[in-house]
Residue frames relative to the residue before (quaternion, step in Angstrom):
aa qw qx qy qz dx dy dz
X 1.0000 0.0000 0.0000 0.0000 0.00 0.00 0.00
X 0.6834 0.5020 -0.3067 0.4323 3.56 0.84 -1.04
X 0.6384 0.5116 -0.3732 0.4374 3.67 1.02 -0.54
X 0.6222 0.5211 -0.3509 0.4671 3.63 1.11 -0.69
X 0.6153 0.5538 -0.3306 0.4532 3.60 1.02 -0.71
X 0.6717 0.5152 -0.2687 0.4595 3.50 0.97 -1.05
X 0.6509 0.5083 -0.2775 0.4909 3.49 1.03 -0.98
X 0.6510 0.5207 -0.3068 0.4594 3.60 0.91 -0.75
X 0.6409 0.5163 -0.2653 0.5023 3.49 1.05 -1.01
X 0.6516 0.5180 -0.3000 0.4661 3.58 0.86 -0.86
X 0.6554 0.5101 -0.2894 0.4759 3.56 0.92 -1.06
X 0.6741 0.5176 -0.2911 0.4393 3.55 0.90 -0.93
X 0.6651 0.5045 -0.2706 0.4795 3.54 1.06 -0.92
X 0.6245 0.5206 -0.3251 0.4829 3.60 1.07 -0.81
X 0.6362 0.5563 -0.3243 0.4250 3.55 1.00 -0.86
X 0.6819 0.4850 -0.2693 0.4767 3.53 1.02 -1.02
X 0.6316 0.5064 -0.3515 0.4702 3.60 0.99 -0.65
X 0.6543 0.4967 -0.3203 0.4718 3.61 0.92 -0.77
X 0.6347 0.5315 -0.3171 0.4627 3.59 0.94 -0.85
X 0.6676 0.4913 -0.2878 0.4798 3.59 0.96 -0.97
X 0.6800 0.5193 -0.2934 0.4264 3.52 0.87 -0.83
X 0.5648 0.5995 -0.3417 0.4527 3.50 1.25 -0.69
X 0.7376 0.4089 -0.2415 0.4801 3.52 0.81 -1.09
X 0.6317 0.5406 -0.3477 0.4333 3.62 1.09 -0.54
X 0.7110 0.4666 -0.2675 0.4530 3.56 1.04 -0.80
X 0.8026 0.1266 -0.0393 0.5816 3.66 0.96 -0.52
X 0.0475 0.7417 -0.6633 0.0876 3.47 -1.06 1.14
X 0.0664 -0.8167 0.5732 0.0127 3.51 -0.79 0.86
X 0.0181 -0.7844 0.6198 -0.0178 3.56 -1.10 0.76
X 0.5081 -0.6273 0.5051 0.3053 3.54 -1.20 0.66
X 0.0742 -0.7849 0.6151 -0.0123 3.59 -1.16 0.93
X 0.4131 -0.6632 0.5555 0.2843 3.57 -1.25 0.29
X 0.6444 -0.5258 0.3869 0.3983 3.54 -1.27 0.48
X 0.6487 0.5100 -0.3622 0.4334 3.64 0.83 -0.63
X 0.6511 0.5113 -0.3172 0.4626 3.77 1.17 -0.48
X 0.5461 0.6103 -0.4228 0.3881 3.66 1.22 -0.17
X 0.5341 -0.5502 0.4943 0.4094 3.67 -1.25 0.31
X 0.6525 -0.5485 0.3409 0.3965 3.58 -1.04 0.67
X 0.6607 0.5048 -0.3237 0.4516 3.68 0.84 -0.87
X 0.6473 0.4993 -0.3069 0.4874 3.55 1.05 -0.65
X 0.6071 0.5230 -0.3547 0.4818 3.66 0.95 -0.62
X 0.6341 0.5399 -0.3270 0.4467 3.54 0.98 -0.89
X 0.6726 0.4949 -0.2853 0.4704 3.49 0.87 -0.98
X 0.6103 0.5334 -0.3424 0.4750 3.61 0.96 -0.86
X 0.6801 0.5026 -0.3115 0.4333 3.61 0.78 -0.98
X 0.6617 0.5067 -0.2959 0.4668 3.51 1.03 -0.82
X 0.7105 0.4759 -0.2490 0.4546 3.54 0.86 -0.93
X 0.7237 0.4782 -0.2289 0.4418 3.51 1.15 -0.53
X 0.3800 0.7349 -0.4740 0.3014 3.52 1.43 0.03
X 0.8042 0.1775 -0.1557 0.5455 3.66 -0.78 1.10
X 0.7181 0.4211 -0.2637 0.4872 3.62 1.13 0.01
X 0.4079 -0.6643 0.5600 0.2805 3.58 -1.29 0.19
X 0.3493 -0.7239 0.5533 0.2187 3.62 -0.84 0.94
X 0.2233 -0.7961 0.5561 0.0846 3.54 -0.66 1.13
X 0.8012 -0.1660 0.1191 0.5625 3.54 1.18 -0.55
X 0.1886 -0.7459 0.6269 0.1227 3.45 -1.28 0.55
X 0.0646 0.7972 -0.6000 0.0174 3.69 -1.01 0.65
X 0.2700 -0.6998 0.6445 0.1482 3.43 -1.44 0.45
X 0.0187 -0.8048 0.5908 -0.0541 3.51 -0.91 1.03
X 0.3015 -0.7391 0.5902 0.1203 3.45 -1.16 0.69
X 0.1036 0.8006 -0.5829 0.0919 3.71 -0.42 0.89
X 0.8394 -0.0658 -0.0106 0.5395 3.53 -0.78 1.23
X 0.7402 -0.4558 0.2376 0.4334 3.63 0.92 0.79
X 0.6631 0.4807 -0.2962 0.4913 3.49 1.34 0.00
X 0.3619 -0.7489 0.5249 0.1808 3.61 -0.99 0.92
X 0.0166 0.7803 -0.6252 0.0108 3.46 -1.08 1.01
X 0.2561 -0.7435 0.5982 0.1544 3.52 -1.30 0.36
X 0.1417 -0.7900 0.5953 0.0379 3.56 -1.08 0.87
X 0.0813 -0.7482 0.6536 0.0798 3.46 -1.02 0.77
X 0.2820 -0.7342 0.6092 0.1018 3.55 -0.96 1.13
X 0.0341 -0.8352 0.5485 -0.0193 3.50 -0.64 1.09
X 0.2047 -0.7071 0.6507 0.1865 3.57 -1.33 0.27
X 0.0164 -0.8005 0.5939 -0.0790 3.56 -0.41 1.40
X 0.8451 -0.1121 0.0578 0.5194 3.65 -0.77 1.07
X 0.7663 -0.3889 0.2062 0.4680 3.65 0.85 0.91
X 0.7500 0.3631 -0.2354 0.5003 3.65 1.14 -0.09
X 0.5758 -0.6021 0.4507 0.3206 3.58 -1.26 0.55
X 0.1090 0.7153 -0.6897 0.0263 3.54 -1.30 0.59
X 0.1730 -0.7630 0.6227 0.0102 3.46 -1.05 1.23
X 0.0408 -0.8151 0.5773 0.0244 3.54 -0.74 0.95
X 0.1686 -0.7928 0.5804 0.0783 3.63 -0.65 1.17
X 0.1290 -0.8038 0.5807 -0.0111 3.53 -0.89 1.06
X 0.3645 -0.6736 0.5586 0.3185 3.70 -1.02 0.45
X 0.7431 -0.4252 0.2846 0.4314 3.64 -1.32 0.03
X 0.6313 0.5039 -0.3463 0.4770 3.67 1.25 -0.27
X 0.5559 -0.6046 0.4127 0.3937 3.60 1.17 -0.27
X 0.4347 0.6890 -0.4546 0.3601 3.56 1.29 0.15
X 0.4206 -0.6859 0.5248 0.2778 3.59 -0.84 0.79
X 0.2151 -0.7832 0.5792 0.0694 3.61 -0.65 1.08
X 0.8195 -0.1050 0.1200 0.5504 3.63 0.82 -0.93
X 0.1258 -0.7740 0.6188 0.0469 3.53 -0.99 0.79
X 0.0296 -0.7547 0.6547 0.0310 3.63 -0.86 0.96
X 0.0037 -0.8230 0.5615 -0.0856 3.56 -0.63 1.20
X 0.4716 -0.7101 0.4516 0.2635 3.53 -0.67 1.29
X 0.0510 -0.7515 0.6578 0.0013 3.65 -1.05 0.89
X 0.5830 -0.5690 0.4876 0.3139 3.43 -1.47 0.63
X 0.4942 -0.6213 0.4984 0.3484 3.58 -0.96 0.68
X 0.6397 0.5577 -0.3216 0.4199 3.62 0.93 -0.77
X 0.7009 0.4580 -0.2902 0.4635 3.64 1.19 -0.47
X 0.4404 0.7118 -0.4411 0.3239 3.57 1.34 0.07
X 0.5117 -0.5662 0.5134 0.3925 3.64 -1.11 0.44
X 0.6433 -0.5840 0.3432 0.3567 3.58 -1.07 0.74
X 0.6419 0.5218 -0.3192 0.4624 3.54 1.04 -0.88
X 0.6545 0.5114 -0.3313 0.4477 3.62 0.98 -0.85
X 0.6674 0.5157 -0.3003 0.4454 3.52 0.89 -1.03
X 0.6022 0.5667 -0.3223 0.4609 3.64 1.04 -0.92
X 0.7304 0.4628 -0.2564 0.4319 3.56 0.64 -1.19
X 0.6237 0.5294 -0.3274 0.4729 3.58 1.09 -0.76
X 0.6720 0.4882 -0.2955 0.4720 3.57 0.90 -0.88
X 0.6311 0.5263 -0.3252 0.4681 3.50 1.04 -0.77
X 0.6871 0.4865 -0.2665 0.4692 3.63 0.79 -1.02
X 0.6809 0.5022 -0.2914 0.4464 3.50 0.95 -0.86
X 0.1952 -0.8235 0.5166 0.1300 3.66 1.18 -0.38
X 0.8138 -0.1791 0.1055 0.5427 3.66 -0.67 -0.85
X 0.5128 0.6607 -0.4253 0.3458 3.58 1.13 -0.05
X 0.4637 -0.6826 0.5053 0.2525 3.56 -1.26 0.35
X 0.3028 -0.7400 0.5659 0.2011 3.62 -0.59 0.98
X 0.1959 -0.7658 0.6004 0.1208 3.59 -0.81 1.02
X 0.8443 -0.0652 0.0886 0.5244 3.48 -0.42 -1.30
X 0.1380 -0.7562 0.6295 0.1135 3.50 -1.03 0.75
X 0.1143 -0.7991 0.5894 0.0326 3.56 -1.09 0.87
X 0.4167 -0.6646 0.5480 0.2904 3.47 -1.15 0.66
X 0.2208 -0.7842 0.5630 0.1391 3.71 -0.95 0.60
X 0.0060 -0.7521 0.6585 -0.0264 3.53 -0.97 1.04
X 0.0388 -0.7923 0.6089 0.0032 3.52 -0.82 1.06
X 0.8538 -0.0073 -0.0312 0.5197 3.51 -0.84 0.98
X 0.7059 -0.4799 0.2339 0.4656 3.57 1.07 0.81
X 0.6652 0.4515 -0.3203 0.5010 3.60 1.25 0.24
X 0.4142 -0.6919 0.5375 0.2468 3.53 -0.87 1.15
X 0.1263 -0.8321 0.5396 0.0212 3.51 -0.74 1.18
X 0.7574 -0.3203 0.2075 0.5298 3.63 1.15 -0.19
X 0.5402 -0.5864 0.5143 0.3160 3.47 -1.38 -0.77
X 0.1723 -0.7660 0.6136 0.0840 3.45 -1.31 0.60
X 0.1273 -0.8049 0.5769 0.0550 3.61 -0.63 1.07
X 0.3262 -0.7151 0.5972 0.1600 3.50 -1.15 0.84
X 0.0771 -0.8324 0.5469 -0.0450 3.57 -0.52 1.22
X 0.1026 -0.7754 0.6200 0.0614 3.45 -1.06 0.75
X 0.0443 -0.7666 0.6396 -0.0345 3.53 -0.80 1.11
X 0.8008 -0.1186 0.0379 0.5858 3.59 -0.07 1.25
X 0.7479 -0.2919 0.2153 0.5559 3.66 -0.51 -0.97
X 0.5607 0.5745 -0.4106 0.4324 3.70 1.24 0.02
X 0.1707 -0.7575 0.6258 0.0729 3.54 -1.12 0.92
X 0.0330 0.7859 -0.6157 0.0455 3.60 -1.01 0.77
X 0.2906 -0.7059 0.6131 0.2032 3.41 -1.45 0.09
X 0.1418 -0.7213 0.6701 0.1032 3.55 -1.26 0.75
X 0.1099 -0.7837 0.6072 0.0710 3.50 -1.10 0.85
X 0.0253 -0.7892 0.6136 -0.0061 3.60 -0.86 0.92
X 0.5223 -0.6265 0.4919 0.3045 3.51 -1.33 0.47
X 0.6907 -0.4434 0.3201 0.4732 3.77 -1.15 0.05
X 0.7098 0.4290 -0.2780 0.4846 3.63 1.10 -0.34
X 0.5788 -0.6136 0.3410 0.4150 3.59 1.31 0.19
X 0.5034 0.6306 -0.4770 0.3485 3.64 1.07 0.13
X 0.5759 -0.6136 0.4405 0.3127 3.52 -1.01 0.98
X 0.2133 -0.7659 0.6001 0.0880 3.47 -1.16 0.82
X 0.1893 -0.7928 0.5711 0.0973 3.61 -0.62 1.05
X 0.4348 -0.7045 0.4862 0.2799 3.55 -0.82 0.95
């Protein structure tokens, strides 16, 4: 019995530590276009041509400041993450499940198990396409699954 109590206490403490670390490493707040650095404003204007801006935010992650613009483009979502110089760091763009390569779709369905796959996004980091991210809901639990262009699971 003491081993079980110790394991439970350890798991609880580890969970608290991970939770605290999550909020310490990333904080996000809504901002207005006028509050963005000029270079970031320029990138937002370029990226949002033909799109509707749904939101702008500023976030700090591991001591670095990033800006994100949430867009609606031709009926789908597109999020663009930029650094403080306006350089595009990451793009997440909604894609139709039916358009996925068979190996990607199969892996996402396998990993989702009994969960329901909602939105799937293509992921581009520093100008390089790295794969897909699926948002999954299993009961009340929400999770994400990332796979490469070949359907191989990507661990964060």
